[in-house]
N, C-alpha and C positions, 0 to 999 in steps of 0.2 A: 671053349671061350673062357679066358680068365676073367677075374672080377673087373679089371680095368677096361677090357674090351666090352664087357657086358654093360658097364656104366655108360661108356661111349655110345654103344649101340642103342641103349634105352633113350639116351638124350636125343638121338637123331632118327629113331625108328618111325616116329610120327611126322618127321619133317618131309613135307612134300615140296619138291623143288619145282618151281613154276617155269614155264616156257620163258617168261620175262627174265628170271634169274639166269637161265641158260644163255639168253641173248646178251645180258649184261656181262656174263663171263666171257663170251666171245669178244665183246668190245674191249674188255680189260686185258685179254690175253696178250696183246702186243706189248704191254708194260712188263711182262714176265721174262723178257729177254730170251735166253736160250731154252727156257722151259715152255715157251708159248705153244709150240706144236704139240708137245705132250699134254699140256693143259687142255687144248682143243680136243685132243683124243679122249681125255677123261670125259669131257662133255658129250662127245659122240658115244662113248661107252654107256653113259647113263641113258641117253636117248634110245640106243639100240636095246638096252636091257628093258626099258619101259615098253618097247614095241615087241619084245620077245625074240629079237634077232640075235641077242647075245645074252649069256648067263653070267652073272656075278653073284658071289656069295653075299649074304646079308651084310657081313662085316665089311666086305670090299665096297659094296654099294653105299653104305652109310659113311664110310671113310671118304669116298670120292665126293659124295654130296656135301659132306661137312667142309671139304676143301673148297668146293665151288661156292657154297654159301659164304664161307669166310672171305674169299676173294671179292665177291660182289657186295658184301656188306660194307656200308660206310663206317661202321663202328668196328674197329679192330685194334690191335696192339699199337700200331703206328698209323695214324690217319693218313689216307691216301693223298690228302691235300698237301702234305709236307713234301716239297720237291725231293726227288731221288730216294730219300729214306722211307717215304710213304709206302712204297711197294716192296721194301726189303722183307717185311714180315710175310707178305703174300708169297714172295718167291720162296722163303723158307718153308712155309706151310706146304706149298705145292711140291717142293723138293722132297720133303718128308713123306708126303702121301704117295708120291711116285715110287719111292723106295719101298713103301709098305705094300703097294699093289703091283709091284714089278712083274710078278708072274701073270697076273690078269692082263696087264698091259701087253705083255709078250703074246699071250693067247689071242688077244684082240688083233694085234698086228699080223699074226700068222694065219688068221682065218681066211 
């Protein structure tokens, strides 16, 4: 793990994602356009990892949790209250995370 990944991991390693956050993520997923289904799959991956039904590395898990927390957080780069533009940053973050965890996503789809 390089120093950037380590700092990112340390920032989110104590982050416990709540069931409420996961439910908020599901409600906001429809605002993510073409990425909605993959975002819902990220949520399912976290739930299945928590239950022991799927294995994610620590960095994959915190990356996904970070994206979910970012999407459900009312405080982000462009507030969600701004029509159309409000979800642009959320879409960007989810797209980046999907590319970073593409192999884990593929493993999840193929299981």
